[in-house]
C-alpha positions as CSV (number, residue, x, y, z in Angstrom):
1,X,-19.6,-84.8,-68.1
2,X,-21.4,-87.5,-69.7
3,X,-24.9,-88.4,-70.5
4,X,-26.5,-91.9,-70.4
5,X,-28.8,-92.4,-73.4
6,X,-30.1,-95.7,-72.8
7,X,-28.5,-99.1,-73.2
8,X,-24.8,-99.0,-73.0
9,X,-24.4,-95.6,-74.5
10,X,-22.8,-92.7,-72.9
11,X,-22.0,-89.6,-74.8
12,X,-20.1,-86.2,-73.8
13,X,-22.8,-83.6,-73.1
14,X,-20.7,-81.0,-75.1
15,X,-21.1,-83.2,-78.1
16,X,-24.7,-82.9,-77.8
17,X,-26.4,-80.5,-80.7
18,X,-30.1,-81.2,-80.1
19,X,-32.3,-83.8,-78.1
20,X,-35.5,-83.9,-80.1
21,X,-38.9,-85.4,-78.9
22,X,-40.0,-87.8,-81.7
23,X,-43.8,-87.6,-80.7
24,X,-43.4,-83.7,-81.4
25,X,-42.1,-84.1,-84.9
26,X,-45.0,-86.4,-85.9
27,X,-47.4,-83.2,-85.7
28,X,-45.9,-81.3,-88.4
29,X,-44.5,-81.8,-92.0
30,X,-41.7,-79.3,-91.6
31,X,-40.3,-81.4,-88.7
32,X,-40.7,-84.8,-90.5
33,X,-38.8,-83.2,-93.3
34,X,-36.2,-82.1,-91.1
35,X,-35.8,-85.6,-89.5
36,X,-35.8,-87.3,-92.9
37,X,-32.8,-85.1,-94.0
38,X,-30.9,-85.8,-91.0
39,X,-31.5,-89.7,-91.5
40,X,-29.8,-89.2,-94.8
41,X,-26.9,-87.1,-93.7
42,X,-25.7,-88.8,-90.5
43,X,-25.0,-92.1,-89.0
44,X,-27.9,-93.8,-87.3
45,X,-27.6,-95.6,-84.0
46,X,-30.5,-97.3,-82.6
47,X,-30.4,-97.6,-78.9
48,X,-33.8,-99.6,-78.9
49,X,-35.7,-101.3,-81.3
50,X,-37.2,-99.4,-84.2
51,X,-40.5,-98.1,-83.4
52,X,-39.8,-97.8,-79.7
53,X,-37.7,-94.6,-79.9
54,X,-38.9,-91.5,-78.0
55,X,-35.9,-89.0,-78.5
56,X,-33.6,-88.2,-81.3
57,X,-30.2,-87.1,-79.9
58,X,-28.2,-85.1,-82.5
59,X,-24.6,-84.6,-82.3
60,X,-22.2,-83.3,-85.1
61,X,-21.4,-86.7,-86.7
62,X,-24.2,-89.1,-85.4
63,X,-28.0,-89.6,-84.6
64,X,-28.8,-91.7,-81.5
65,X,-32.6,-92.8,-81.3
66,X,-33.2,-93.5,-77.5
67,X,-36.0,-95.0,-75.9
68,X,-35.8,-92.3,-73.0
69,X,-38.0,-89.4,-73.1
70,X,-36.6,-86.1,-74.0
71,X,-37.7,-84.8,-70.6
72,X,-35.9,-87.5,-68.7
73,X,-32.6,-86.9,-70.7
74,X,-32.9,-83.2,-70.2
75,X,-33.1,-83.7,-66.4
76,X,-30.0,-86.2,-66.5
77,X,-28.1,-83.6,-68.3
78,X,-28.4,-81.3,-65.2
79,X,-27.8,-84.1,-62.7
80,X,-24.1,-83.8,-62.0
81,X,-24.4,-86.8,-59.4
82,X,-25.4,-89.1,-62.2
83,X,-23.2,-87.8,-64.9
84,X,-19.9,-86.7,-63.2
85,X,-17.8,-89.7,-64.5
86,X,-14.5,-87.7,-64.8
């Protein structure tokens, strides 16, 4: 099963470690520190123009900044009709 993150990016759902709402991370220093550490340790992939990202998708090896809200991505992850490309 795959999840469309925006643009031309599809990733396997079982590769996703976390989906983080970036508006939420702005509210706490601990969240900002966590995001900063991830930025240093992983490969960054911007699916949108920097500044327009709404969600950070974390996989084992990469980070994806998506213009799609975490709520929408979460709903898509359970919609098998949209995500069943097998």
